[in-house]
C-alpha positions in Angstrom: 67.3 -76.4 76.7 66.3 -73.1 77.3 67.7 -71.9 80.9 70.0 -69.2 82.2 71.8 -69.8 85.2 73.2 -67.4 88.0 77.0 -67.2 88.6 77.4 -63.2 89.6 74.8 -61.0 91.3 74.7 -58.9 94.9 71.9 -61.9 96.4 73.4 -66.0 96.3 70.2 -68.1 96.4 72.0 -71.8 97.2 74.1 -73.0 100.2 78.1 -72.7 99.2 77.7 -70.2 96.8 79.2 -67.0 96.9 77.8 -63.3 95.8 79.5 -59.9 94.6 78.9 -56.7 93.8 78.2 -57.6 90.2 76.7 -59.6 87.1 77.4 -62.7 85.1 74.6 -65.1 83.5 74.9 -68.3 81.8 72.4 -68.9 78.8 71.7 -72.2 77.3 69.5 -71.3 73.9 68.4 -74.2 72.0 71.5 -75.8 71.8 74.1 -72.8 72.5 76.1 -71.8 75.7 76.7 -67.6 76.2 77.5 -65.5 78.8 76.6 -62.5 79.8 79.0 -60.4 81.9 82.1 -61.7 83.8 81.2 -60.4 87.2 84.0 -58.5 89.0 86.8 -60.8 89.1 87.3 -64.8 88.9 83.6 -65.6 91.3 82.0 -66.0 88.9 84.0 -69.5 87.5 84.2 -70.8 90.8 80.5 -70.4 91.5 80.1 -72.0 87.8 82.5 -74.7 88.7 80.3 -75.6 92.2 77.5 -75.9 89.7 78.8 -78.1 86.7 77.9 -75.3 84.7 80.2 -75.9 81.3 82.2 -72.4 80.5 84.5 -74.6 78.1 81.2 -74.6 75.5 80.4 -71.1 75.1 79.8 -69.6 71.5 79.9 -66.3 72.6 80.5 -63.9 75.6 78.7 -60.6 75.8 80.2 -57.6 77.8 77.6 -55.1 78.4 79.5 -52.3 79.5 83.1 -50.5 80.6 82.8 -51.0 84.5 84.6 -53.3 86.1 82.1 -54.9 88.1 80.7 -56.6 85.0 84.2 -57.0 83.1 86.7 -58.1 85.7 86.2 -61.8 85.3 87.9 -61.6 81.4 91.2 -62.8 82.2 89.7 -66.1 84.3 87.9 -66.6 81.1 90.7 -66.6 79.2 91.9 -68.6 81.0 89.4 -70.7 80.8 89.3 -70.9 77.0 93.3 -71.1 77.1 92.9 -74.1 78.7 91.0 -76.6 76.5 92.4 -74.7 73.1 89.1 -73.1 72.3 88.6 -69.4 71.0 85.4 -67.4 72.1 83.8 -64.7 70.8 83.4 -61.6 73.2 81.6 -59.0 72.2 81.8 -55.7 73.9 81.2 -51.6 73.6 83.9 -49.3 71.9 84.5 -48.0 74.9 86.1 -51.4 76.8 89.6 -51.3 74.7 90.3 -55.1 73.4 93.1 -56.2 75.6 95.2 -59.3 74.1 94.9 -62.0 75.9 94.7 -65.9 74.1 91.6 -67.6 73.1 89.7 -64.6 73.3 88.0 -62.6 69.7 87.5 -58.8 70.6 84.5 -57.6 68.7 83.1 -54.3 69.7 79.2 -53.6 69.0 79.3 -49.7 67.9 74.9 -50.1 67.5 72.2 -53.1 67.7 72.7 -56.1 65.6 71.3 -59.9 65.1 74.1 -62.1 65.4 72.1 -65.4 64.8 68.8 -66.7 64.7 68.1 -66.6 68.5 70.7 -64.4 69.5 70.4 -60.3 68.8 73.0 -57.7 70.5 71.4 -54.5 71.7 73.2 -51.8 72.3 71.8 -48.3 73.9 73.6 -45.2 75.0 72.9 -42.5 78.3 75.3 -39.6 79.9 76.5 -39.2 82.8 78.5 -37.0 84.8 78.9 -35.3 81.0 80.1 -38.7 78.9 78.1 -41.1 77.6 77.9 -44.7 78.3 77.5 -47.5 75.9 75.7 -50.4 77.3 74.9 -53.9 75.5 71.8 -56.1 76.4 71.5 -59.6 75.2 68.1 -60.5 73.7 68.0 -64.4 73.6 64.9 -65.9 72.0 61.8 -63.8 73.7 64.4 -62.8 77.0 66.0 -59.6 77.4 69.6 -59.8 79.2 70.0 -56.3 80.9 73.1 -55.5 83.3 72.8 -52.4 84.6 69.9 -50.6 82.5 71.5 -47.4 82.5 69.9 -46.0 79.7 66.5 -47.0 81.3 64.4 -50.3 81.0 61.6 -48.6 78.6 64.4 -47.2 76.2 66.3 -50.8 76.3 63.2 -52.9 75.6 61.8 -50.4 72.7 65.1 -51.0 70.9 65.1 -54.9 71.6 61.6 -55.3 70.3 62.9 -54.4 67.0 64.6 -57.5 66.9 61.6 -59.7 68.2 59.1 -60.1 70.4 60.4 -59.6 74.1 58.0 -61.6 77.2 60.5 -61.8 79.9 63.1 -59.4 81.3 66.3 -60.7 83.5 68.7 -58.2 84.6 69.2 -54.5 86.5 67.1 -51.7 86.1 69.2 -48.6 87.4 66.0 -47.6 89.4 67.1 -47.0 92.9 66.5 -43.1 92.7 62.7 -43.8 91.1 59.8 -42.5 92.8 57.1 -44.5 93.7 55.1 -42.8 91.1 57.8 -43.7 88.2 58.1 -47.2 89.4 54.5 -47.6 89.2 54.4 -46.0 85.5 57.4 -48.0 84.2 55.2 -51.2 85.9 52.2 -50.3 83.7 54.4 -49.8 80.3 56.4 -52.6 80.6 53.3 -54.7 81.4 51.2 -52.7 78.2 54.5 -53.6 76.7 53.7 -57.2 76.7 56.5 -58.4 79.4 55.1 -61.3 81.6 58.2 -62.4 83.8 60.7 -60.2 85.3 64.0 -61.9 87.0 65.2 -58.2 88.8 69.1 -58.9 89.8 72.2 -56.7 90.2 71.5 -52.8 90.0 67.9 -53.3 91.3 65.6 -51.8 93.7 63.7 -54.7 95.0 61.4 -52.6 96.6 59.9 -52.1 92.5 58.7 -55.6 92.8 55.3 -54.8 94.7 54.6 -52.8 91.5 55.2 -54.6 89.1 53.4 -57.5 90.6 50.8 -55.4 91.2 50.7 -54.5 87.1 50.2 -58.6 86.4 54.0 -59.1 85.6 55.3 -62.2 87.2 58.5 -61.1 89.1 61.1 -63.2 90.9 64.6 -62.1 92.6 67.3 -63.7 91.1 70.2 -65.3 93.4 73.2 -67.0 92.7 72.8 -70.5 92.2 69.3 -70.4 90.7 68.2 -71.2 87.4 65.0 -70.1 85.6 63.5 -71.6 82.7 63.2 -69.3 79.7 59.5 -68.9 77.5 
């Protein structure tokens, strides 16, 4: 099975689900389970329990960057793993100081690397208010999971393509300040790079959907409770 489930984002797409300003995505790919970010608190786990998503089976978790709405649920993840006496590897940027939490093995990633046949970590950096924010995106198969896209989606995609073919992007585009012309250029660039599908999540300007759709890319607006098949 190749699928991903939205546990936390800004929109709810199913009765009984709650949304928040945050991001968390559960990914199942050929028998391996991954967690991309933990949202702002325990909500990702509550939504996972409601949908019977098995967080106890995680092969690893990836924390994209230091912002609280992406890493606030780490203590909850520790509790889940502790209750079943299972350890979980947690990859993170160097700005995130490794807390001492049971059942979690924190592993800083300073540069992009392949972790396994199906998983690669894509590390990029961007300058914000005089400081550098590093961000890890997650390439699983041919799907690129992006948190906020601080470095720019085209830069992140270019780095990811060093590790394999990318056909789909799911995540945030950080494009609220982009002009109409910039959105059109980005859409054309991604289409020209071979992107076939986009699932817009947290930190995305949904007004951009029309331009990506016009470029021939299949667009979906992600919401908590929805699951999507991966290529």
